N, C-alpha and C positions, 0 to 999 in steps of 0.2 A: 554417841555424841552426849547427851545428857550426863549419863552417869560418869563417863569421865570428868567432865566439867564440875560434875555437883562435888565429886572427889576433891577434885583439885582445888575448888574454893573454901570446902571444908578446913583446911590448913589454918585457915586464917579469917573466922565465922563471923559474921556483924553482931549477932546476934542468936540465941537459938531459935531453932523452931520447933513445929508442935506436930510435923509431919514427917513418914519414915520416906515417901513416894512423892515425885514430882505427879503421879496420878492422883495424889490423894492432897497433894498442896493444889492443884488445880479443881480438882470438887470443891475444897473449901472454899478457894475462893471464890466461885461463883456463889456456893450456896448463901455464904456470908456476905452478900454483896451490900447488904444492910446493915450487917454486924460487927465484928470485930475488924474489917477492915476501913471499918468509918466511912463508908460508901453511902451516900443520903437517898439514890434514885436508882432503880435497876430500868427506867426505860430509856435502855441503849441500845446500837446496834451492835450485831456482831463485831463492827469493824471498830468501834467506841472501845468495846472490852477488849480486843486484841490489843489495839495501841496504849491502852494503861498497863499492859502487863509490866511489871520492872524487874523479873527475874528471871536470867539470861537461860537457867539450866531449865525454869519453866518451859520458855519459848521452843528451845530445843527438844523439849520432851512431847509437846506439840507436834511440832514437825514430824517426830520420830513417830508417834502414833498416827499422825494424819496420812501416811504413808511420801512424805516428801524423799525423795530421793538425795541421797548423800551430798552427791555432783549433778549439775545440771549442767547439758551444754549450752553455750554461748550463741 
């Protein structure tokens, strides 16, 4: 799903990206917490980090990489 969404969004890019995969994006996003993304502190909970993700393909990739099923029963 993440790959499909990323391909769909690529036709109307907002700005060029530096990463080739969402895994690279995630790792860079975490690594550059005090750098390129302009964050000032790394003393945050995992919940706070998760809540600051603003990239839908990255969020979908994280769900897929974490093994969350595509569908869940209600």
